[in-house]
C-alpha atoms as one frame of an Amber mdcrd trajectory, in Angstrom:
protein
 157.733-180.786 178.633 160.614-179.483 180.389 160.925-175.834 182.099 162.919
-174.589 179.042 159.686-175.106 176.787 157.337-173.939 179.596 159.370-170.799
 179.635 159.247-170.128 175.753 155.510-170.664 176.246 155.137-168.015 179.060
 157.474-165.744 176.949 154.966-165.850 174.197 152.032-165.341 176.573 153.662
-162.089 178.012 154.311-160.872 174.435 150.608-160.944 173.955 149.343-159.009
 177.059 149.102-155.191 176.191 150.474-153.446 179.238 152.751-151.066 176.908
 155.882-152.350 178.845 158.378-155.258 178.203 157.630-157.782 180.725 160.055
-160.612 182.127 159.771-163.881 183.992 160.851-162.941 187.346 160.358-166.272
 189.295 159.607-170.025 188.299 158.107-172.566 190.788 157.627-176.015 189.675
 154.823-178.222 190.961 154.032-181.746 189.681 151.407-180.574 187.102 153.495
-177.615 185.592 155.014-174.272 186.606 153.835-171.147 188.306 155.172-168.120
 186.449 155.717-164.736 188.090 156.398-161.468 185.912 156.948-157.839 186.055
 158.187-155.214 183.721 161.756-155.374 182.477 162.325-151.688 183.692 161.065
-152.747 187.239 163.572-155.649 187.196 166.390-153.174 186.293 165.376-150.262
 188.630 163.440-151.855 191.439 161.394-148.578 191.509 157.868-149.205 192.333
 156.783-146.753 189.636 158.115-149.083 187.069 156.092-152.233 188.228 153.116
-153.791 186.645 150.300-153.527 188.993 147.864-156.425 189.137 150.200-158.884
 187.464 149.033-162.311 188.858 151.032-165.106 188.079 149.775-167.705 185.540
 150.453-171.532 185.300 151.765-173.220 182.358 150.591-177.017 182.448 153.274
-179.486 182.230 151.287-181.813 179.669 149.436-179.466 177.398 151.319-176.091
 177.569 148.096-174.447 178.451 148.090-171.085 180.220 145.950-170.712 183.309
 145.930-167.082 184.811 145.512-166.934 188.462 143.854-164.071 190.299 145.424
-161.614 192.659 142.264-161.991 195.347 143.641-165.446 196.769 146.883-167.072
 197.621 148.873-168.589 194.674 149.143-171.714 196.764 145.291-171.989 197.356
 144.887-171.687 193.427 147.453-174.345 192.669 145.792-176.804 195.089 142.406
-176.044 193.201 144.208-176.444 189.840 145.458-180.184 191.059 142.345-180.899
 192.353 140.484-180.119 189.091 143.215-182.119 186.948 142.994-185.010 189.124
 139.087-185.435 189.887 137.359-187.928 187.354 135.337-186.254 184.566 132.162
-185.089 185.565 132.976-184.676 189.243 132.719-186.831 192.198 131.598-190.371
 191.783 130.311-190.603 195.390 126.510-190.730 196.092
């Protein structure tokens, strides 16, 4: 999948969130297994006023192969969550093979 398709998936995801505000993608970071999508309210992007911002808007991952959305959390760094995402994608089914 290319980034254009990932953005379409991301915009559909944002349309399903019930924030009461129009939401827009503000930043996209690529990594080998997908893209991290950051977002905020359209009005915040336009005005820059904190009161127009969406609170608790953790970024989400769009998987490069499946298009699946994985929502991150705000209590840990995005990089740590990406690392865990990659580890989960590349580990063998059923976990470690070491005894």
